[in-house]
C-alpha positions as CSV (number, residue, x, y, z in Angstrom):
1,M,26.3,20.9,-5.7
2,S,25.0,17.7,-4.2
3,Y,21.8,16.2,-5.6
4,S,21.5,13.5,-3.0
5,F,18.2,13.0,-1.2
6,E,16.6,10.1,0.8
7,T,14.0,7.6,-0.3
8,G,12.7,4.5,1.3
9,I,12.0,1.1,-0.3
10,Y,8.3,0.3,0.4
11,R,5.1,1.7,-1.2
12,P,1.9,0.2,-2.5
13,P,1.9,-1.0,-6.1
14,S,-0.8,1.5,-6.9
15,E,1.3,4.4,-5.6
16,G,4.8,3.4,-6.4
17,G,7.0,2.1,-9.1
18,S,7.3,4.5,-11.9
19,S,4.2,6.6,-11.1
20,S,4.9,8.4,-7.8
21,L,7.4,10.7,-6.3
22,L,8.6,9.1,-3.1
23,V,8.9,11.6,-0.2
24,R,10.3,10.1,3.0
25,V,9.1,11.8,6.2
26,T,9.8,8.9,8.6
27,R,12.1,5.9,8.5
28,N,10.7,2.4,9.0
29,C,7.8,1.4,11.2
30,P,7.0,2.7,14.8
31,W,5.2,-0.5,15.7
32,N,7.1,-3.2,13.8
33,L,5.8,-6.1,15.9
34,C,3.4,-7.8,13.4
35,T,4.4,-11.5,13.3
36,F,3.7,-11.9,9.6
37,C,5.7,-8.9,8.4
38,G,9.2,-8.9,7.2
39,M,9.4,-5.2,6.2
40,Y,11.3,-2.5,8.0
41,K,13.1,-5.0,10.3
42,A,16.7,-3.9,9.5
43,E,16.5,-0.4,11.1
44,K,14.9,1.4,14.0
45,F,12.0,3.8,13.5
46,S,12.9,7.5,13.4
47,R,11.3,10.8,12.3
48,R,12.9,13.0,9.8
49,S,12.9,16.8,10.5
50,T,10.8,19.1,8.4
51,A,14.0,20.8,7.2
52,E,15.4,17.5,5.9
53,V,12.2,16.7,4.0
54,K,11.9,20.2,2.5
55,A,15.6,20.0,1.5
56,D,14.8,16.7,-0.4
57,I,11.8,18.4,-2.1
58,D,14.0,21.3,-3.1
59,T,16.6,18.9,-4.6
60,V,13.9,17.2,-6.7
61,A,12.8,20.7,-7.9
62,I,16.4,21.6,-8.8
63,I,16.7,18.4,-10.9
64,C,13.5,19.3,-12.6
65,R,14.8,22.8,-13.4
66,E,18.1,21.4,-14.7
67,L,16.1,19.1,-17.0
68,E,13.8,22.1,-18.0
69,V,10.7,20.2,-16.8
70,D,7.6,22.2,-16.2
71,T,6.3,21.3,-12.7
72,D,3.2,23.5,-12.9
73,I,1.2,21.0,-14.9
74,P,1.3,17.2,-15.3
75,S,3.5,16.2,-18.2
76,Q,3.0,13.6,-21.0
77,R,4.9,10.3,-20.9
78,G,8.3,10.5,-22.4
79,G,8.6,14.2,-21.6
80,I,12.3,14.1,-20.7
81,D,15.1,15.4,-23.0
82,R,17.7,12.7,-23.0
83,D,20.5,15.2,-23.9
84,R,19.7,17.2,-20.8
85,V,19.8,14.1,-18.7
86,A,23.2,13.1,-20.2
87,T,24.5,16.6,-19.5
88,L,23.4,16.5,-15.9
89,L,25.0,13.1,-15.4
90,S,28.2,14.2,-16.9
91,K,28.4,17.1,-14.4
92,N,27.3,14.9,-11.5
93,P,28.4,11.3,-12.1
94,D,27.1,10.2,-8.7
95,L,23.6,10.7,-9.9
96,G,24.0,7.7,-12.1
97,V,24.0,5.3,-9.2
98,S,21.4,7.2,-7.1
99,P,18.1,5.3,-6.7
100,G,16.5,8.6,-6.0
101,F,17.5,10.1,-9.3
102,G,16.2,7.1,-11.2
103,M,12.9,7.4,-9.3
104,V,12.6,11.1,-10.2
105,L,13.2,10.3,-13.9
106,E,10.5,7.6,-13.8
107,W,8.1,10.0,-12.0
108,I,8.7,12.7,-14.7
109,S,8.2,10.2,-17.5
110,S,4.9,9.0,-15.9
111,G,3.5,12.5,-15.8
112,M,4.3,13.8,-12.4
113,K,0.8,13.3,-11.2
114,T,1.2,11.4,-7.9
115,A,3.4,11.4,-4.8
116,F,3.7,8.8,-1.9
117,I,4.7,9.9,1.6
118,Q,7.0,7.3,3.2
119,D,7.5,5.2,5.4
120,A,5.1,2.9,7.2
121,N,3.0,5.4,9.3
122,S,3.5,9.0,8.2
123,I,0.5,10.2,10.2
124,I,2.5,9.7,13.4
125,L,4.3,13.0,12.7
126,D,3.1,16.0,14.7
127,T,0.1,17.3,12.7
128,E,1.7,20.8,12.3
129,E,4.9,19.3,10.9
130,L,3.0,17.0,8.4
131,V,0.7,19.9,7.3
132,D,3.8,22.1,6.7
133,I,5.5,19.3,4.6
134,L,2.4,18.6,2.6
135,A,1.8,22.3,1.9
136,Y,5.4,22.7,0.8
137,L,5.2,19.7,-1.5
138,R,2.0,21.0,-3.1
139,K,3.4,24.5,-3.5
140,T,6.7,23.2,-5.0
141,F,5.0,20.8,-7.4
142,P,1.5,22.1,-8.5
143,C,1.5,19.3,-11.1
144,I,0.8,16.7,-8.4
145,Q,-2.8,15.6,-8.5
146,R,-2.8,12.9,-5.7
147,V,-0.7,12.4,-2.5
148,T,-1.0,9.2,-0.5
149,S,0.5,7.4,2.5
150,Y,0.4,4.4,4.7
151,A,-1.2,4.8,8.1
152,R,-1.8,2.7,11.2
153,A,-5.3,2.4,12.6
154,R,-4.3,3.2,16.2
155,T,-2.5,6.3,15.1
156,L,-5.5,7.5,13.1
157,A,-7.8,6.8,16.0
158,R,-5.7,8.9,18.3
159,K,-5.7,11.9,16.0
160,S,-8.6,14.3,16.4
161,L,-11.0,14.8,13.5
162,S,-9.9,18.4,13.2
163,E,-6.2,17.3,12.9
164,L,-7.1,14.8,10.2
165,K,-9.1,17.4,8.3
166,A,-6.1,19.8,8.5
167,I,-3.8,17.0,7.0
168,K,-6.4,16.3,4.3
169,N,-6.7,20.0,3.5
170,A,-2.9,20.4,3.3
171,G,-2.8,17.9,0.4
172,L,-2.9,14.3,1.6
173,D,-5.7,12.5,-0.4
174,R,-5.5,8.8,0.2
175,L,-4.6,6.5,3.1
176,H,-3.5,2.9,2.9
177,V,-4.3,0.9,6.0
178,G,-3.4,-2.7,6.8
179,L,-6.6,-4.3,8.2
180,E,-5.3,-7.8,7.6
181,S,-8.3,-9.4,9.4
182,G,-11.5,-8.5,11.1
183,D,-11.2,-11.3,13.6
184,E,-10.1,-10.1,17.0
185,A,-8.4,-13.4,18.0
186,I,-6.3,-13.4,14.8
187,L,-5.4,-9.7,15.2
188,E,-4.1,-10.6,18.7
189,R,-2.3,-13.6,17.5
190,I,-0.4,-11.7,14.8
191,K,0.3,-8.8,17.2
192,K,-1.3,-6.2,14.9
193,G,-1.6,-3.8,17.8
194,A,-5.1,-2.8,16.8
195,S,-8.5,-4.3,17.5
196,P,-11.5,-4.4,15.1
197,E,-13.0,-1.5,17.1
198,D,-9.8,0.5,16.6
199,H,-10.0,-0.2,12.8
200,L,-13.6,0.9,12.7
201,E,-13.0,4.1,14.6
202,A,-10.0,5.0,12.6
203,S,-11.6,4.3,9.3
204,R,-14.8,6.2,10.0
205,K,-12.7,9.2,11.3
206,A,-10.5,9.1,8.2
207,M,-13.4,9.0,5.8
208,D,-15.2,11.7,7.8
209,A,-12.1,13.9,7.3
210,G,-12.4,13.4,3.6
211,F,-9.7,10.9,2.8
212,Q,-10.0,8.1,0.3
213,L,-9.5,4.9,2.2
214,S,-7.7,1.9,0.9
215,Q,-8.0,-1.2,3.2
216,Y,-5.8,-4.3,2.9
217,W,-6.9,-7.8,3.9
218,M,-5.0,-11.1,3.9
219,P,-6.9,-14.1,2.4
220,G,-5.4,-17.2,4.0
221,L,-4.2,-15.5,7.2
222,G,-6.3,-17.6,9.5
223,G,-4.8,-20.8,8.1
224,K,-6.7,-24.1,8.3
225,K,-7.7,-23.6,11.9
226,F,-9.4,-20.2,11.7
227,W,-10.2,-19.6,8.0
228,K,-14.0,-19.4,8.6
229,E,-13.7,-16.8,11.4
230,H,-11.2,-14.9,9.3
231,A,-13.5,-14.9,6.2
232,I,-16.8,-14.0,8.0
233,N,-15.5,-11.5,10.5
234,T,-13.3,-9.7,8.0
235,A,-16.3,-9.2,5.7
236,A,-18.4,-8.1,8.6
237,L,-15.9,-5.4,9.6
238,L,-15.4,-4.3,6.0
239,N,-19.2,-3.9,5.7
240,K,-19.2,-1.6,8.6
241,I,-16.3,0.5,7.2
242,N,-17.2,0.4,3.5
243,P,-13.9,1.9,2.4
244,H,-13.3,3.2,-1.1
245,Y,-10.9,0.3,-1.9
246,I,-10.4,-3.2,-0.5
247,R,-7.1,-4.7,-1.6
248,S,-6.3,-8.4,-1.4
249,R,-2.8,-9.3,-0.1
250,P,-2.9,-13.1,0.4
251,F,-0.8,-14.4,3.3
252,F,2.4,-16.2,2.6
253,P,5.0,-16.8,5.4
254,H,7.9,-14.4,5.1
255,P,11.2,-16.1,6.1
256,G,12.5,-14.9,9.4
257,T,9.2,-13.8,10.8
258,P,7.6,-15.4,13.9
259,L,4.6,-16.6,11.8
260,F,6.9,-18.2,9.3
261,Y,8.4,-20.4,12.1
262,D,4.9,-21.2,13.4
263,V,4.1,-22.5,9.9
264,E,7.3,-24.5,9.7
265,K,6.6,-26.1,13.1
266,G,3.1,-27.0,12.0
267,H,1.4,-24.6,14.5
268,W,-0.2,-22.6,11.7
269,P,-1.1,-25.0,8.9
270,L,-1.6,-23.1,5.6
271,L,-4.5,-23.4,3.2
272,S,-4.0,-25.0,-0.2
273,P,-4.7,-22.7,-3.2
274,K,-8.2,-24.3,-3.6
275,E,-8.9,-23.7,0.1
276,Q,-7.7,-20.1,-0.2
277,L,-10.2,-19.6,-3.0
278,L,-13.0,-21.2,-1.0
279,E,-12.2,-18.9,1.9
280,L,-12.2,-15.9,-0.6
281,K,-15.6,-17.0,-1.8
282,E,-17.0,-16.9,1.7
283,T,-15.6,-13.4,2.2
284,V,-16.8,-12.0,-1.1
285,K,-20.3,-13.6,-0.6
286,A,-20.6,-11.8,2.7
287,L,-19.4,-8.4,1.5
288,D,-22.1,-5.7,1.3
289,V,-20.2,-2.7,0.3
290,T,-19.8,0.0,-2.4
291,S,-16.0,-0.5,-2.5
292,K,-13.7,-1.4,-5.3
293,I,-12.3,-4.9,-4.6
294,C,-8.7,-5.0,-6.0
295,F,-6.2,-7.8,-6.6
296,D,-3.3,-5.5,-7.6
297,H,-0.5,-7.6,-6.3
298,A,1.5,-10.7,-7.5
299,G,0.4,-12.5,-4.4
300,N,-3.0,-13.0,-6.0
301,Y,-1.4,-15.8,-8.1
302,W,-4.4,-18.1,-8.6
303,C,-4.8,-19.4,-12.2
304,G,-8.0,-20.2,-14.1
305,P,-8.6,-21.6,-17.6
306,K,-5.7,-21.4,-20.1
307,G,-3.3,-20.6,-17.2
308,R,-4.4,-17.0,-17.0
309,P,-4.8,-15.2,-13.6
310,V,-8.3,-15.6,-12.1
311,F,-8.5,-11.9,-11.3
312,K,-7.4,-8.8,-13.2
313,H,-4.5,-7.1,-11.4
314,T,-5.7,-3.5,-12.0
315,Y,-5.5,-0.8,-9.4
316,E,-9.2,0.0,-9.7
317,G,-10.4,-3.5,-9.4
318,Y,-14.1,-4.6,-9.3
319,Q,-16.8,-2.1,-8.4
320,F,-19.2,-3.5,-5.8
321,P,-22.1,-4.2,-5.7
322,E,-22.3,-4.2,-9.5
323,K,-19.4,-6.6,-10.1
324,K,-20.0,-8.9,-7.2
325,P,-21.7,-11.6,-9.2
326,H,-18.9,-11.5,-11.8
327,L,-16.2,-11.7,-9.1
328,L,-18.0,-14.8,-7.6
329,E,-18.1,-16.4,-11.1
330,L,-14.3,-15.8,-11.4
331,I,-13.7,-17.4,-8.0
332,E,-15.8,-20.5,-9.1
333,E,-13.7,-20.7,-12.2
334,G,-10.5,-20.7,-10.1
335,I,-11.9,-23.4,-7.8
336,R,-12.8,-25.6,-10.7
337,F,-9.4,-25.1,-12.3
338,Q,-7.7,-26.1,-9.0
339,E,-9.7,-29.2,-8.8
340,L,-8.5,-30.2,-12.3
341,T,-4.8,-29.1,-11.9
342,P,-4.0,-28.6,-8.2
343,S,-0.8,-26.7,-7.6
344,G,0.9,-24.7,-5.0
345,P,1.9,-21.0,-5.1
346,P,5.0,-20.0,-7.0
347,I,8.1,-20.9,-5.0
348,W,9.3,-17.2,-4.9
349,L,6.1,-16.3,-3.1
350,V,6.9,-18.7,-0.3
351,R,10.6,-18.5,0.0
């Protein structure tokens, strides 16, 4: 039999890598106009059918049975019998070059506790379809403790509260939403397709439905011209939302994107590393939330004393308001270090 199934590329660091089963329900991004984003540009957006997705889930379940893995409860790390893997590969050599098979092995090795629903905006599916898929995933793999997905603010805002509650009750636990900025002019400039009011409505509705909410913002996105507005208005909007997680994704121009060319032409001058930290200081000072502030991405590259990262790159971050003074101290350390040894971001982050 064929063990092939479809997976996408992108997922949040906290939900991907070796820790999550990747279940693709849509392909690419239905909006795909953001001027800063280089993801999902190669292909057009499309929805996958419920039958296709269920067939992929069934394939993963068959692989687990072949490997004699118990999918009723989370496993311990290293819970795969290598001889069974070798036997399965000998019978099905194509599995050896399948990224999906490698992903499943990593998921099993990590405990089979989480799943991530791909691609960029799974909530766009018809509610009944998504509920059906989620229920099927949970029924097939009772071991899964958390299911997460990306979502666009405008899509969330258009769903009714009862629809979102149905999706939550079917088994989707956490949503990752790209806020990027709380400044309306910047959101328009980067063609985000959502206003601050859209983000506020979507966030409140998602949290009222019971979702954990993870919001992303981009330090440095306003550049030298609009850094102040970006810092203050982003903090003001995040204060109104008060999500469970606020995750920093500093802006770096992605080659081939419209904003990259604006930077190259001098229309969107970038902040220096020190200026980024000064902007970050303004945002953090203005935050009045009970969120966890996270720097769980390589883009948070700033160094402090002894060349170590200024911030810990953990998925749970710094709990506010308790850790706010500590985080501000760390930012000050980073600023002082930049004054002593000014440097730019690693070249791989820019090019």
